[in-house]
C-alpha positions in Angstrom: 0.0 0.0 0.0 1.2 3.5 -0.7 2.3 5.9 2.1 -0.5 8.3 3.1 0.1 12.0 3.3 -1.1 13.7 6.4 -4.0 15.4 4.6 -5.3 12.1 3.3 -5.0 10.6 6.8 -7.0 13.5 8.3 -9.8 13.1 5.8 -10.0 9.4 6.2 -10.1 9.8 10.0 -12.9 12.4 9.8 -15.0 10.1 7.6 -14.4 7.0 9.8 -16.7 8.2 12.6 -19.6 9.6 10.7 -22.3 10.5 11.8 -20.3 11.5 14.9 -18.1 14.5 14.5 -14.3 13.8 14.4 -11.9 16.7 14.9 -8.5 15.6 13.5 -5.4 17.6 13.4 -1.7 17.1 13.0 0.7 18.1 15.7 3.6 19.8 14.0 6.3 19.3 16.6 5.7 15.6 17.1 4.2 14.7 13.7 1.3 12.9 15.5 -2.3 12.8 14.3 -4.7 13.7 17.1 -8.3 12.6 17.0 -11.3 13.7 19.1 -14.7 12.2 18.4 -17.7 14.1 19.6 -21.4 13.0 19.8 -23.0 16.1 18.2 -26.3 15.4 19.8 -24.9 15.8 23.4 -21.6 17.6 22.7 -19.9 14.8 24.6 -16.4 13.7 23.8 -16.7 9.9 23.1 -13.1 9.1 22.0 -9.6 10.5 21.9 -6.6 9.0 20.2 -3.1 10.0 19.1 -1.6 8.2 16.2 2.1 8.2 15.6 3.3 9.3 12.2 4.6 5.8 11.3 1.1 4.4 12.0 -0.9 7.0 10.0 1.5 7.0 7.1 0.8 3.3 6.6 -2.8 2.8 5.4 -3.1 -0.6 7.1 -1.9 0.7 10.5 -4.2 3.7 10.2 -7.2 1.5 9.4 -6.5 -0.7 12.4 -6.2 2.3 14.7 -9.5 3.7 13.4 -11.3 0.4 13.7 -10.1 0.0 17.3 -11.4 3.5 18.1 -14.7 2.7 16.4 -15.0 -0.5 18.4 -14.5 1.4 21.6 -17.3 3.8 20.6 -19.6 0.9 19.7 -18.8 -0.8 23.0 -19.8 2.4 24.7 -23.3 2.0 23.2 -23.2 4.5 20.4 -24.1 3.5 16.9 -21.9 3.8 13.8 -22.6 2.5 10.3 -20.2 0.0 8.8 -17.0 1.4 7.6 -14.0 0.2 5.6 -10.6 1.7 5.0 -10.7 3.3 1.6 
């Protein structure tokens, strides 16, 4: 799989949690990708994650991290539609 650019990783992360709202940003000094997922209906933070550059640059690693975060949200009782790494 090709290496992902940070902008691609950000867009993928934002779409992975729809219909919840995912705020994703890159931390310049560390190169990490930070994710905060918010339930728009309650404005409650339901998940936070930090993804190292080596993990988000590899599409398989990013997909695994996002699936793990999605599973935590599902385990907490929120609903998400099925999702696959593009």
